[in-house]
C-alpha positions in Angstrom: -79.2 84.6 -54.2 -77.0 82.0 -54.1 -76.0 83.7 -51.0 -78.9 84.3 -49.5 -80.1 80.1 -49.5 -76.8 79.5 -47.9 -77.9 82.5 -45.2 -81.2 80.7 -44.6 -79.6 77.3 -44.4 -76.9 78.2 -41.5 -80.2 79.9 -39.9 -81.8 77.1 -39.6 -78.9 74.5 -38.4 -78.0 77.1 -35.3 -81.9 76.8 -34.3 -81.8 73.1 -34.6 -78.7 73.3 -32.5 -80.4 75.3 -29.8 -83.3 72.9 -29.3 -81.2 69.8 -29.1 -79.4 71.4 -25.5 -82.9 71.4 -23.8 -83.1 69.5 -20.6 -85.7 67.7 -20.7 -87.2 67.2 -17.5 -88.3 64.0 -16.0 -91.7 64.1 -13.6 -90.8 61.8 -10.9 -93.8 59.6 -9.2 -93.2 59.5 -5.3 -92.5 56.5 -4.1 -95.0 55.4 -1.9 -95.5 52.0 0.3 -98.1 49.7 -1.9 -101.3 49.9 0.3 -101.8 46.6 1.9 -105.8 45.5 1.3 -105.3 42.2 2.7 -106.2 42.9 6.3 -109.7 44.2 5.4 -111.1 40.9 3.4 -109.7 38.3 5.8 -111.9 36.3 7.6 -112.6 37.6 10.9 -113.1 35.3 13.8 -116.3 33.6 14.6 -118.4 34.9 17.1 -119.3 32.3 19.7 -122.7 32.4 22.1 -121.9 31.6 25.3 -124.5 31.3 28.0 -123.3 31.4 31.8 -125.1 28.7 34.0 -127.6 30.4 35.9 -126.5 30.9 39.2 -128.9 28.9 41.8 -129.5 30.3 45.4 -128.8 27.5 47.9 -132.4 26.2 49.3 -132.7 25.5 52.7 -132.4 21.2 53.1 -135.1 19.1 54.8 -135.9 15.9 55.0 -138.6 14.3 52.1 -142.2 14.2 53.3 -143.6 11.2 54.5 -146.7 10.3 52.7 -149.7 11.1 55.2 -153.3 10.2 54.8 -155.1 13.6 55.6 -157.9 11.8 56.5 -156.6 9.9 59.1 -156.2 13.3 60.9 -159.5 13.5 62.3 -159.9 9.5 63.6 -158.4 8.3 66.8 -157.1 4.7 65.5 -156.7 3.3 69.1 -160.5 3.8 69.4 -161.2 1.0 66.9 -161.1 -2.7 66.8 -158.4 -4.4 64.2 -160.1 -7.0 61.8 -156.6 -8.6 60.4 -156.5 -9.6 56.6 -152.8 -10.5 56.0 -150.1 -10.9 58.5 -147.4 -13.0 57.1 -150.2 -15.2 56.0 -154.0 -14.9 54.8 -156.5 -14.4 57.8 -158.5 -17.5 57.8 -162.0 -16.5 56.1 -160.5 -14.5 53.0 -160.0 -15.7 49.9 -157.5 -14.4 47.0 -159.2 -16.3 44.3 -161.2 -13.8 42.5 -157.9 -11.9 41.6 -157.3 -11.5 37.9 -155.2 -10.2 35.3 -152.2 -10.7 37.7 -148.6 -12.0 35.6 -147.7 -14.0 39.3 -148.8 -13.6 42.4 -146.8 -14.6 46.0 -148.4 -14.8 49.3 -145.6 -15.2 51.5 -142.4 -13.1 49.7 -139.7 -12.7 52.5 -137.3 -10.3 50.5 -139.4 -7.0 50.9 -141.3 -6.7 53.9 -143.0 -3.9 56.3 -143.2 -5.6 59.3 -143.4 -9.2 60.3 -141.4 -12.2 58.1 -143.4 -12.3 54.7 -145.6 -10.1 52.7 -147.7 -10.2 49.4 -145.8 -9.7 46.0 -147.6 -8.9 42.9 -146.9 -8.5 39.4 -149.9 -7.2 37.2 -150.2 -8.0 33.6 -150.2 -5.6 30.7 -153.7 -5.1 31.2 -155.5 -3.7 34.5 -154.7 -6.6 37.0 -156.6 -6.4 40.1 -155.7 -7.9 43.7 -159.0 -9.0 45.0 -159.4 -10.1 48.5 -163.0 -11.6 49.5 -164.4 -12.9 52.6 -165.6 -16.5 51.9 -169.3 -18.1 52.6 -167.8 -20.1 55.5 -165.9 -17.2 57.2 -168.3 -16.5 59.9 -166.7 -13.0 59.5 -169.3 -10.0 59.6 -168.3 -6.7 58.4 -171.1 -4.2 58.4 -170.7 -0.8 56.6 -172.0 0.7 59.5 -169.1 0.0 61.9 -166.2 -0.5 59.8 -164.5 2.6 60.0 -161.4 2.7 57.6 -159.1 -0.3 55.4 -155.7 0.2 56.1 -152.5 -1.8 54.8 -149.0 -1.1 53.7 -147.6 -0.6 50.5 -144.0 -0.6 48.1 -142.8 -0.6 45.0 -139.7 -2.6 46.2 -137.1 -1.1 43.6 -139.7 0.9 41.8 -141.4 3.8 43.0 -145.5 4.1 43.1 -147.0 7.1 41.5 -149.8 8.4 43.5 -152.0 8.5 40.4 -151.0 5.0 39.4 -153.1 2.5 41.4 -156.9 2.7 42.6 -158.4 1.1 46.0 -162.0 -0.2 46.1 -164.1 -1.6 48.8 -167.3 -3.5 47.5 -170.3 -5.0 49.2 -173.5 -6.1 49.4 -177.1 -5.7 51.3 -178.0 -9.6 50.9 -175.1 -11.6 52.9 -172.2 -10.7 54.7 -169.7 -12.3 52.2 -168.5 -11.7 48.3 -170.4 -14.2 45.4 -170.1 -13.2 42.2 -173.2 -11.4 40.2 -174.1 -9.8 43.5 -176.9 -7.5 42.3 -178.0 -6.7 45.8 -176.3 -2.8 45.5 -177.7 -0.2 43.3 -176.9 3.2 42.7 -180.1 5.7 42.0 -180.4 6.3 38.1 -177.6 3.9 37.5 -178.1 1.5 34.5 -178.0 -2.0 35.5 -175.2 -4.0 34.5 -173.2 -0.6 33.7 -169.6 -0.8 32.4 -169.0 1.4 35.1 -167.8 0.1 38.6 -170.3 0.0 40.8 -168.2 1.1 43.9 -165.9 3.4 43.8 -162.3 3.0 42.6 -160.1 5.6 44.4 -156.7 6.4 43.2 -154.1 6.9 45.9 -154.1 10.7 45.7 -157.1 11.2 47.0 -156.4 8.5 50.2 -154.2 11.3 51.0 -150.7 10.1 49.7 -149.4 13.5 48.5 -146.6 12.1 46.4 -144.8 9.3 45.3 -143.6 6.7 47.0 -140.6 6.1 46.7 -137.9 3.0 46.1 -137.7 1.1 48.9 -140.1 3.0 50.8 -143.3 1.5 52.3 -146.6 3.9 52.7 -149.2 3.3 55.0 -152.3 3.6 53.5 -156.0 4.2 54.8 -159.2 4.3 53.2 -161.8 6.2 55.3 -165.1 4.4 53.9 -166.8 7.5 55.1 -164.4 9.8 52.7 -165.0 8.1 49.6 -167.3 9.7 47.0 -170.2 8.4 45.4 -170.3 5.3 47.4 -173.4 3.5 47.3 -175.6 2.0 50.5 -174.7 -1.1 51.7 -175.0 -3.2 54.4 -172.0 -5.7 54.4 -168.2 -4.8 53.5 -167.4 -8.3 51.8 -164.0 -7.7 50.3 -161.8 -5.2 48.4 -159.2 -4.7 45.8 -156.2 -3.4 44.2 -156.1 -2.5 40.4 -153.5 -1.3 38.3 -151.3 -2.3 35.2 -147.7 -3.3 34.7 -147.0 0.0 32.8 -148.1 1.8 35.4 -146.6 -0.4 38.5 -144.2 -3.6 37.4 -144.4 -5.3 40.9 -145.8 -4.2 44.1 -145.5 -5.5 47.7 -148.8 -5.3 50.2 -148.7 -6.0 54.0 -150.3 -5.4 57.1 -153.3 -5.3 55.8 -156.4 -4.9 58.2 -159.8 -3.3 58.9 -160.8 -0.7 61.5 -163.9 -1.3 62.9 -165.9 0.6 65.4 -166.9 -1.1 68.7 -170.5 -2.3 69.0 
């Protein structure tokens, strides 16, 4: 019995020794480069919007258009007699005392002149200023409406432009006397309420007088007011005056020269 136990013990030792000689196999993980993930998360450059400048096709050049009174094309000026109102000075028989709301008025300034030696310089007030020329009672001048063809004058803004909608011109008259008097009620328009706030005589903007663009700085424009072309003009016998109307926000200062009426021969 004892011999059997010894044999079993020896067999167990042999088995354990055999197991100790096994070669352990180590599984090696292949070495690969560590993946680089930074490039996929780095901030990309911001796209900059760029609008290329348009390619301009050069336009043909030409000199600037000269303001041309449209209505004057059908009238031969050489056929008219000239009644001067202002040439270097105010003509006898005319007054400017009825002008209103002007900050300054110089009758013989010499810095900005169209022709001759002097011109009128006007600075309107913030309200609508009126440069008013009227025939005096003692003038001895009679301008019959049926003989007066046009009022002509030269206009400039000096160093500033004058837009062709920035000023109005009006010619006034009477059915009673050949000179201007305040509150003359001899002229009326059928259907017009007496003492209406609306002007009785049409106030015409420069663009309706044929001025097709602004008067440029340093430029003079010759303006014609053809009476027969005026719209809504009442019937009257005598021309007794005329006025230019604007405000300082539209025209800070302006100059007037060579003012005259064109009159048909009797």
